[in-house]
C-alpha positions in Angstrom: 0.0 0.0 0.0 1.1 3.5 -0.7 1.5 6.1 2.1 -1.9 7.5 3.0 -3.8 5.0 0.8 -5.7 3.5 3.7 -6.9 6.9 4.9 -8.4 7.6 1.5 -9.6 4.0 0.8 -7.4 3.7 -2.2 -6.9 0.0 -3.0 -3.7 0.0 -5.0 -0.8 -2.4 -4.3 2.7 -2.6 -5.6 3.3 -5.6 -8.0 6.9 -6.2 -7.3 7.4 -8.3 -10.4 5.9 -5.4 -12.5 8.2 -2.9 -10.8 11.3 -5.1 -11.4 10.3 -5.5 -15.1 9.8 -1.7 -15.5 13.2 -1.0 -13.9 14.8 -3.0 -16.6 13.4 -0.7 -19.3 15.6 1.9 -21.1 15.4 4.2 -24.1 16.5 1.3 -26.4 13.3 -0.5 -25.5 10.9 2.1 -26.8 10.5 3.9 -30.1 10.2 7.6 -31.0 6.7 8.9 -31.6 5.5 9.4 -35.2 4.2 12.9 -34.4 4.2 15.6 -31.7 1.3 17.6 -30.4 0.8 20.7 -28.2 -2.0 22.8 -26.9 -2.2 26.6 -27.2 -3.3 28.0 -23.8 -3.5 30.8 -21.3 -2.3 30.1 -17.8 -4.7 31.6 -15.2 -3.4 31.4 -11.6 -6.8 31.9 -9.8 -5.0 32.3 -6.5 -1.4 31.8 -5.2 -2.7 30.5 -1.9 -2.0 26.9 -1.0 -2.3 24.8 2.2 0.9 23.0 1.3 4.4 24.3 1.7 6.4 22.0 -0.6 10.1 22.9 -0.5 10.5 23.0 -4.3 7.5 25.1 -5.1 7.6 28.9 -5.8 3.9 29.0 -6.7 2.4 29.5 -3.3 2.6 32.8 -1.3 2.3 32.9 2.4 -0.9 34.2 4.1 -1.1 38.0 3.8 0.7 38.0 0.4 -1.3 35.6 -1.7 -3.3 37.0 -4.6 -6.8 36.2 -5.8 -7.7 37.1 -9.4 -11.0 39.0 -9.7 -13.6 38.0 -12.3 -12.7 41.0 -14.4 -9.0 40.0 -14.4 -9.9 36.4 -15.4 -12.0 37.8 -18.3 -9.1 40.0 -19.4 -6.7 37.1 -19.5 -9.2 34.9 -21.4 -9.9 37.6 -23.9 -6.2 38.0 -24.6 -5.9 34.3 -25.1 -8.8 34.0 -27.4 -7.5 36.9 -29.5 -4.2 35.1 -29.8 -5.9 31.9 -31.1 -5.7 29.9 -27.9 -8.2 27.1 -27.2 -7.4 26.3 -23.5 -7.8 28.2 -20.2 -5.6 26.4 -17.7 -6.8 27.3 -14.2 -4.6 26.5 -11.3 -4.4 27.2 -7.7 -3.1 25.7 -4.5 -4.9 23.0 -2.6 -7.9 24.3 -0.5 -6.5 27.8 -0.3 -9.6 29.2 1.5 -9.0 26.6 4.3 -5.8 28.3 5.4 -6.0 31.9 4.1 -8.6 34.1 5.9 -8.2 37.0 3.4 -8.9 34.7 0.5 -11.9 33.2 2.2 -13.3 36.6 3.1 -12.8 37.9 -0.5 -14.6 34.9 -1.9 -17.5 35.5 0.5 -17.7 39.1 -0.6 -18.0 37.9 -4.2 -20.8 35.5 -3.2 -18.9 32.3 -3.0 -18.6 29.8 -0.1 -15.5 28.1 -1.5 -12.7 28.4 -4.1 -14.5 25.7 -6.1 -17.6 27.7 -6.3 -15.5 30.6 -7.7 -13.7 28.2 -10.1 -17.1 27.4 -11.6 -17.7 31.1 -12.3 -14.2 31.4 -13.7 -14.9 28.4 -16.1 -18.1 30.1 -17.2 -16.1 33.3 -18.0 -13.6 31.2 -20.0 -16.3 29.5 -22.0 -18.0 32.7 -22.7 -14.7 34.3 -23.9 -14.1 31.4 -26.3 -11.7 29.1 -24.4 -12.2 25.5 -23.1 -11.4 25.2 -19.4 -8.8 22.8 -18.1 -8.8 23.1 -14.3 -5.9 21.8 -12.2 -6.9 22.7 -8.6 -4.9 20.2 -6.7 -6.4 17.5 -4.5 -10.2 17.4 -4.6 -13.0 15.6 -2.9 -15.7 14.0 -5.1 -18.1 16.9 -4.3 -15.5 19.5 -5.3 -14.7 17.9 -8.6 -18.3 17.2 -9.4 -19.1 20.9 -8.8 -16.9 22.0 -11.8 -16.4 18.9 -14.0 -19.3 19.7 -16.4 -17.7 23.0 -17.4 -14.2 21.5 -18.0 -13.0 19.9 -21.2 -10.5 18.1 -19.0 -9.0 18.4 -15.6 -5.7 17.3 -14.0 -3.5 17.0 -11.0 0.2 15.9 -10.8 0.6 12.7 -8.8 4.3 13.8 -8.4 5.2 10.6 -6.5 3.8 7.7 -4.5 6.7 8.0 -2.1 6.7 9.7 1.3 9.4 12.3 0.9 11.0 15.0 3.0 10.2 17.6 0.2 6.5 17.0 1.1 7.1 16.8 4.8 5.9 18.9 7.7 2.4 19.5 9.2 1.0 20.5 5.8 2.7 17.7 3.8 1.1 16.1 0.7 -0.2 12.6 1.0 0.3 10.2 -2.0 -2.9 8.5 -0.9 -4.9 11.8 -1.3 -3.4 12.4 -4.8 -4.3 8.9 -5.9 -7.8 9.4 -4.5 -8.2 12.5 -6.6 -7.1 10.7 -9.7 -9.4 7.8 -8.9 -12.3 10.3 -8.4 -11.7 11.7 -11.8 -12.1 8.2 -13.2 -15.3 7.6 -11.3 -16.7 10.8 -12.6 -15.6 10.1 -16.2 -13.4 13.2 -16.4 -10.6 13.2 -19.0 -7.5 13.6 -16.9 -3.9 14.7 -17.0 -1.4 13.6 -14.4 2.3 13.0 -14.1 5.3 12.5 -12.0 7.9 15.0 -10.7 11.5 13.8 -11.1 14.3 14.8 -8.8 12.6 15.7 -5.5 14.3 12.9 -3.5 12.5 9.9 -4.9 14.3 6.7 -6.1 14.2 4.8 -9.4 11.9 2.3 -7.7 9.6 5.1 -6.5 9.3 6.4 -10.1 8.5 3.0 -11.4 5.9 2.5 -8.7 4.3 5.9 -9.4 4.0 5.2 -13.1 2.5 1.8 -12.4 0.0 3.3 -10.0 -1.2 5.7 -12.7 -1.4 2.8 -15.2 -3.5 0.8 -12.8 -6.0 3.6 -12.2 -6.2 4.1 -16.0 -6.9 0.4 -16.5 -9.8 0.7 -14.2 -11.4 3.8 -15.6 -9.8 4.6 -19.0 -9.6 8.4 -18.1 -5.9 9.3 -18.3 -5.2 11.2 -21.5 -1.6 12.1 -20.8 1.2 11.6 -18.3 3.8 14.3 -17.8 7.4 13.4 -16.9 8.5 16.7 -15.4 12.0 17.4 -13.9 12.1 19.5 -10.8 13.7 22.9 -11.7 16.1 24.9 -9.5 14.5 28.1 -8.2 14.6 30.5 -5.2 13.2 27.8 -2.9 14.9 24.7 -4.4 18.6 25.0 -4.7 19.4 21.4 -5.7 20.2 20.7 -9.4 17.6 19.1 -11.6 17.8 15.4 -12.4 20.5 14.1 -14.7 19.7 13.7 -18.4 20.1 9.9 -18.2 17.6 9.8 -15.3 15.0 11.7 -17.4 15.7 9.5 -20.4 15.2 6.4 -18.4 12.1 7.7 -16.7 10.5 8.9 -19.9 11.2 5.5 -21.5 9.6 3.7 -18.5 6.5 5.9 -18.9 6.2 5.1 -22.5 6.8 1.4 -22.0 4.2 0.9 -19.2 1.4 3.1 -20.5 -1.1 2.2 -23.2 -0.4 3.8 -26.6 -3.5 5.9 -26.3 -2.0 7.7 -23.3 0.4 10.4 -24.3 3.8 10.9 -22.7 4.3 14.6 -22.2 7.6 16.5 -21.8 7.3 20.2 -21.0 9.6 22.1 -23.4 10.4 25.0 -21.0 11.5 22.6 -18.2 13.0 19.5 -19.9 15.6 19.0 -22.6 13.0 17.7 -25.0 15.3 17.2 -28.0 17.2 14.7 -26.0 14.1 12.8 -25.0 12.2 12.4 -28.2 13.7 8.9 -28.9 12.3 7.9 -25.5 8.7 8.0 -26.6 7.6 11.6 -26.0 4.6 12.5 -28.2 3.2 15.6 -26.6 4.8 19.0 -25.6 1.9 20.1 -23.4 0.2 23.4 -23.1 2.2 26.4 -24.3 1.1 29.9 -24.0 1.8 32.8 -26.4 0.4 35.4 -23.9 1.0 34.3 -20.3 3.9 33.0 -18.1 4.2 29.5 -16.6 3.2 30.7 -13.2 4.3 27.5 -11.5 7.8 27.9 -13.0 8.1 31.6 -13.6 11.9 31.4 -14.2 11.4 29.2 -17.2 9.7 30.9 -20.2 7.5 29.1 -22.7 9.2 28.5 -26.0 7.7 30.2 -29.0 5.7 28.2 -31.6 8.6 28.3 -34.0 10.8 26.6 -31.4 8.3 23.8 -31.2 8.3 23.6 -34.9 12.1 23.4 -34.8 12.0 20.5 -32.3 9.6 18.6 -34.5 11.6 19.3 -37.7 14.8 18.1 -36.0 13.0 14.9 -35.1 11.6 14.5 -38.6 8.0 14.3 -37.4 4.9 16.5 -37.9 3.7 19.0 -35.2 0.0 19.4 -34.7 -2.1 21.5 -32.3 -4.6 19.7 -30.1 -7.4 20.8 -27.8 -7.1 20.4 -24.0 -9.3 17.3 -24.3 -8.0 14.5 -26.5 -10.2 13.7 -29.5 -11.1 10.1 -28.5 -13.0 11.5 -25.4 -15.1 13.7 -27.8 -16.1 10.8 -30.0 -16.9 8.3 -27.1 -20.1 9.1 -25.3 -20.2 9.8 -21.6 -16.9 11.6 -21.2 -17.4 15.3 -22.2 -20.5 17.3 -21.0 -23.1 18.6 -23.3 -22.0 22.1 -22.4 -18.5 21.5 -23.7 -19.8 19.7 -26.8 -22.0 22.7 -27.5 -19.1 25.1 -27.2 -17.1 23.1 -29.8 -20.1 22.7 -32.2 -21.2 26.3 -31.8 -21.5 28.6 -34.9 -19.1 31.0 -33.3 -15.6 32.2 -33.9 -14.4 30.1 -31.0 -16.3 27.0 -32.2 -14.7 27.4 -35.6 -11.3 27.6 -33.9 -11.9 24.4 -31.9 -13.0 22.5 -35.0 -10.1 23.8 -37.0 -7.7 22.3 -34.4 -9.6 19.0 -34.5 -9.4 18.9 -38.3 -5.6 19.6 -38.3 
């Protein structure tokens, strides 16, 4: 059992034989993808408040300093994104910020909301109205919290990061692998197309990485809801002074991800954080969400590459590059995955609808 799994009633167990087999996998055991994809998005940090204090994270601000975007600010960012041809509104914020930050809670109440998830629903409505498909990544969620916003999202996500109990997550406000796994399972139970991934270089071992990937695979085998898995290196910043993982570690881990996951699940390498060119032969087929108008607010020291840089990466690999929506096409064609509200947005006789359909036709 993984740490915290009992507390959250997550019945996932390590198959030692499967772990040993995956640990034997290297780049030579997988093949390069036949194409690369990316999504064009705007990054909307709804609030910088978070109940966690992970030692590698610069996203959160301490109480008294955390910001909370107003509805008008959300609308302004969405309008900029739509004008730039984006299709995705990536909403992110720290876990249960209104649980720890009195000022955030009070501001939400002033705006007529009893929780950050109630406000997230309003923000998703703003994004849809502006011509963007919401993809919310609000950290750990209960079933009730996810259900409150799922119908307005084309897809959702949370990084598993690791199934190991690490010092980087320690302290009285430490993350629980069991809670993360519970959130991923909840998305499967609610039939939400989902993005997750692992964080490499925060103190985990090779075996921890293999176990984390297999846990994701096992949940996907139960529910079929994982659309992509990110293999993300930790990046040095003002709070994390350790170097990032070695290239060989990233190559090995990316190959393990490609080997153990079904072909329909993409392996994503973020081009502003990872040496993507050196990972393409390890099975990477997606470059994630890239914004022409906003920063990567989780990793502000690492700028998004321009579209021409993505084109250069694909050209160097000798494969085509194509744009995708925040929800993978198979979830749009199979009933029961995407809400009627999202389908209507894509099918609408509007400028945004035409933009979505053009991406699907690419």
